[in-house]
N, C-alpha and C positions, 0 to 999 in steps of 0.2 A: 504494500500500500504506500502511496506517495505521501510524504510529509507535507505539512502546510507551506513551508518555505519553498520547496520545490514546486508545489502546485501553483502557488502565487507567482513565482518566477515564470513558469511556463505560461500561465494565463496572461501575464503582462506582455510577454513577447508576442503571444497570439493576437492580442488587441491590435498591435501595429500591423500585423499581416492582414487582419480582417479590415482594418481601416483602408489599407492600400487596395485590397480587392474591391471593396465598395459595392459588391453585387448583392443580389437577393439572398444568397447564402450567408453573406456577412450580416445582413439585416436580421436574419433568423438567429444567427449566432449571438448577436448582441441582445436580442429579445430575451434570451435565456440567461444572460450573464450580467445584465444591468438591474440594479435594485429598482423597485417600483417608483422611488422618489429620487432618482439621480439628479445631482446638480453638477454641471460641467462648466468651468470657466475656460473660454477659448483664449488663444494666445494673444489676442488683441487687448486682453486684460479688462475688457468692457462688456463683452457678450457672455451671457449666462444661458445655457441651454438646459432644459429638463430632458427627461428620458425620451419623450416623443420627438422633440426637436433634434436631439443628437442622432437618433436612428434615421430620421428623415434626411438629415444632411450627409450621412455616410454615402460616399460616391467614389468611383475609381479615382485613385490619387497616385501621386509620385511614390516610389518605393521608399520604405523607411526601415531603419534598424533601431531596435530598442535594447538599451543596456540597463539592466536592473542593478541599481547601486546598493539598495538596502531593502530588507523586508523585516518588519517588526510585527510579530503576531502577539496579541494579547487576548486570550480566550477566543471569542467569536468575532473579534475585530482585528483588522490588520492595516498597516500603513506601508505603502510601497513608494519608494523614490526611484525614478528612472530618468534616463536621458534618451530622447528620441532624435535621431538624425534623419532628416528628409533629404533625399537625393533628387534634385530637380535640374532641369536644363539651365535654370537661372542661377544655380549654385546651391551649395549645401545650406540647410537651415537646421539649427539645433534648438531643442526645447527641453526644459525641465518639466517633468510631470510628477505631481504628488497625488497619489491615489489612495482613497480610503475604501476598504472592503469590509463587508459584514458576511457572516456565515448564516445562511437561511436554509433550513432543512438539509444540512450537510453540504451545501454548495456555496462557494464564494461568489458574492454579488458585489459589483462596483456601485458604491453609494455616492462618493464625492471624488471630483477630479479637478485639479487646478493645473492649468497648462500655462507656461510662460516662456518667452524666447530667452535664449542665453546669448 
């Protein structure tokens, strides 16, 4: 059985892959992994999306790599810090992502997500 840190590391890397894919399968994947009351702050530091907004905006995008820097698990809550590098024709973009997860019915769900440019 996978431990919590490995599961959360894998989940956070998969988030980037699904964001890049941006297809119907990615939408279904996020439907299962986002908490019912997600709050997501976009990299412009002004826009806040709820769960529906986030899923609606997932579309094919430039490829990205996610590096998980730390995972802190405290019971049924977890905090993940990672760096996301987006590879575009216009150049590399880097973002710091702080993500808050809760465990619901044995599954990790993303509850809060703050994104900011580096």
